[in-house]
C-alpha positions in Angstrom: 0.1 0.5 -0.2 1.9 3.8 -1.2 2.5 5.1 1.7 3.1 9.6 2.6 5.0 11.1 4.4 3.1 12.9 7.5 4.3 16.1 9.0 4.2 17.1 12.6 4.2 18.9 15.7 6.2 17.2 18.1 6.5 18.0 22.8 7.7 16.8 25.9 10.9 15.0 26.4 11.8 12.5 24.2 12.7 9.7 27.4 9.6 10.0 28.0 6.9 7.3 26.8 5.5 7.9 23.7 2.1 9.0 22.5 0.4 9.9 19.7 -2.8 12.6 18.5 -4.5 12.0 15.1 -6.7 14.2 14.9 -10.4 14.5 12.7 -12.3 14.8 9.0 -11.4 18.2 8.0 -9.1 19.2 11.4 -5.1 19.4 11.6 -2.4 19.3 14.6 -3.3 22.8 15.1 -6.1 22.2 16.7 -4.9 19.3 19.6 -2.3 21.9 20.3 -3.2 22.7 23.6 -4.2 18.9 24.6 -0.3 17.8 22.6 1.1 20.6 25.3 -0.6 19.1 28.2 -0.1 15.6 28.0 3.8 16.8 27.2 4.1 16.5 30.2 4.6 13.0 30.9 4.9 11.9 28.0 6.2 12.5 24.4 4.2 13.6 22.2 3.2 13.9 18.2 0.6 14.9 16.3 0.7 14.3 12.3 -1.4 15.8 9.7 -3.1 13.4 8.4 -3.0 12.9 4.7 -5.0 15.1 2.8 -4.7 17.4 6.2 -3.1 19.6 7.6 0.0 20.6 5.2 0.3 16.4 5.7 0.8 15.7 1.5 -2.5 14.6 -0.7 -3.4 11.9 -1.9 -6.6 10.0 -3.8 -7.3 7.4 -1.9 -8.2 8.0 2.3 -9.9 5.4 3.7 -8.8 3.9 7.2 -6.4 1.0 6.2 -4.2 4.0 3.9 -4.2 7.0 6.7 -3.5 3.4 8.8 -0.6 2.5 7.7 0.8 6.1 7.0 0.3 5.7 11.0 2.1 2.4 11.3 4.9 3.7 9.0 5.5 7.1 11.0 6.0 4.3 14.1 8.3 2.7 12.3 10.7 5.2 11.4 11.0 6.4 14.7 12.1 2.8 15.4 9.1 3.1 18.4 8.1 -0.5 19.9 4.7 0.8 20.6 3.4 3.5 21.1 -0.1 4.7 22.6 -3.2 6.5 21.0 -6.2 8.8 21.4 -7.2 9.7 18.4 -10.8 11.4 18.2 -13.8 11.2 15.8 -11.6 10.7 12.2 -8.3 9.8 14.3 -10.5 7.6 16.7 -11.5 6.1 14.0 -7.7 5.4 12.5 -6.7 4.8 16.0 -8.9 2.0 16.7 -8.0 0.2 13.1 -3.9 0.3 14.6 -5.3 -1.6 17.3 -7.4 -3.6 16.3 -4.6 -5.2 12.7 -1.2 -4.3 14.2 -2.2 -4.8 18.5 1.6 -5.3 18.8 2.0 -1.6 18.3 -0.4 0.1 20.7 0.4 -0.2 24.7 -3.3 2.3 25.4 -6.2 3.7 23.4 -8.4 6.1 23.6 -11.1 7.1 21.5 -13.1 10.7 21.6 -16.4 9.8 20.5 -16.7 7.3 17.6 -17.1 3.8 17.7 -16.3 1.1 15.3 -19.2 1.3 13.4 -20.9 3.5 9.8 -22.3 5.4 10.5 -25.2 7.7 7.2 -24.0 10.6 8.3 -22.9 11.9 4.7 -20.4 15.9 4.3 -21.8 16.1 0.8 -24.2 19.1 2.1 -20.4 20.2 3.7 -18.4 19.8 1.1 -19.9 21.4 -1.6 -20.7 24.6 0.2 -16.9 25.0 0.6 -16.5 23.9 -3.0 -19.2 27.2 -3.4 -17.3 29.2 -2.0 -16.7 32.7 -4.7 -13.3 32.5 -3.4 -11.5 35.0 -6.4 -14.4 37.2 -4.3 -13.7 37.4 -1.0 -11.4 40.5 0.5 -11.7 39.1 4.6 -12.2 35.9 6.0 -15.1 37.5 7.5 -16.5 37.4 4.5 -16.4 33.7 4.0 -18.2 33.0 7.4 -21.0 35.1 6.5 -21.7 33.2 2.9 -21.1 30.3 5.0 -23.7 30.7 7.2 -26.9 29.9 5.2 -25.3 26.2 3.8 -23.7 25.7 7.6 -25.6 27.8 10.3 -23.7 26.5 13.4 -21.5 29.8 13.8 -18.1 26.7 15.6 -18.4 24.8 12.4 -18.1 27.1 9.8 -14.8 28.9 12.2 -13.4 25.3 12.4 -13.4 24.5 8.8 -12.5 28.4 7.8 -9.0 27.0 9.6 -8.7 25.2 6.2 -9.0 28.6 4.3 -5.3 30.4 3.5 -4.6 33.4 2.1 -0.7 32.4 -0.6 -0.2 35.9 -2.9 -3.1 37.5 -1.9 -5.5 35.5 -2.7 -7.3 32.9 -0.6 -7.6 29.2 -2.0 -8.2 25.7 -0.1 -5.3 24.5 2.0 -7.2 21.5 1.2 -7.9 19.1 -2.2 -11.8 19.7 -2.2 -12.6 17.2 -5.0 -10.8 14.4 -2.9 -12.6 15.1 0.2 -15.7 15.1 -1.6 -15.0 11.4 -3.2 -13.2 9.9 -0.7 -16.6 11.0 2.0 -18.2 7.9 2.9 -14.8 6.4 4.3 -14.6 8.3 6.2 -18.5 7.6 7.2 -17.5 3.8 7.6 -15.5 1.4 8.9 -13.3 -1.6 7.6 -15.6 -5.4 8.5 -13.5 -6.4 12.0 -15.4 -9.5 11.7 -12.7 -12.0 10.5 -9.9 -9.2 13.1 -9.8 -10.9 17.2 -11.4 -8.4 19.3 -8.8 -6.4 20.7 -8.0 -6.5 24.3 -5.7 -3.8 25.9 -6.3 -1.4 28.0 -8.6 1.5 25.9 -11.0 3.3 27.0 -14.0 5.3 25.7 -14.9 9.1 26.3 -18.2 10.1 24.7 -20.0 13.5 24.7 -23.2 13.7 27.0 -25.3 15.4 24.1 -24.0 13.2 21.3 -25.1 10.7 20.4 -22.1 8.5 17.8 -21.1 5.7 20.3 -23.7 3.4 21.9 -21.9 0.7 24.0 -23.3 -2.6 22.1 -21.2 -0.6 19.3 -17.2 -1.3 21.2 -18.0 -4.3 23.3 -17.7 -7.0 20.3 -14.3 -5.8 19.3 -12.9 -3.9 22.5 -14.4 -6.4 24.6 -12.0 -4.4 28.0 -13.0 -1.5 27.3 -13.6 1.6 29.7 -16.2 4.2 28.8 -16.9 7.5 30.4 -19.2 9.9 29.2 -18.7 14.0 29.7 -21.9 15.9 30.1 -22.5 18.7 28.4 -20.3 17.9 25.6 -21.5 17.1 22.0 -19.2 15.4 19.3 -16.5 18.0 19.6 -15.5 17.3 23.7 -12.4 18.6 24.0 -13.7 21.5 23.2 -17.0 21.6 25.0 -15.6 21.2 27.9 -11.4 20.5 27.9 -11.1 21.0 31.6 -13.3 17.5 32.6 -12.0 15.8 28.5 -8.3 16.4 30.5 -9.2 14.1 33.7 -11.1 11.2 31.5 -7.7 11.1 29.3 -4.5 11.7 32.5 -6.4 9.5 35.0 -6.6 6.5 32.0 -2.9 7.2 30.6 -1.8 7.5 34.4 -3.3 3.8 35.7 -1.5 1.2 35.2 
């Protein structure tokens, strides 16, 4: 499988245990910088940009086996025997697939508000709204935010997506290849068939937002029978942003537990 070299941020003492944080769809390493800096007190933290995200290379294929292969290459290139993984949404699915297919590489697994299932969720409206933005007419980012308001009414989500809008040579452009995102979005909503794989019996924690419906306990048990499960009240899918203190407390407690 063709892999992609991933750009990454790095925090903490290289002599500490390695922890890799995996971001979600449309996100990048910058979205997890504050979490990484806090965890760097005890871990050597890597936060890569996944393929087609941030400033990592673009590739026409984007699914969980290919993105997992990128992370396995990332691990092997650094001579890491085992790593702990923290993944949110798409990143959580990458982390789960890696744990199921290469369990010997995983020390501890933390999955934030996602399950090992295929969702019916469609990203079509989001991608098409971004593609329809008249980039040549934009004079500032606020204008872009206003133009997206009808198609994407949630302000925080618009602002999140617009982190991928960059100014280059005096003109606005997307850092993402939206055509790839449009074609590959069904792969992101899906999860590979795993019924032929042995369950992951290592140390695992699933954290769900109390206001989110992405995670059901029964969806986890068959593949991660020994996993702990925690819910954060007054938080949705973006639980690490909406309730950062509670989220960090759950993560740090789990990582500290032997």
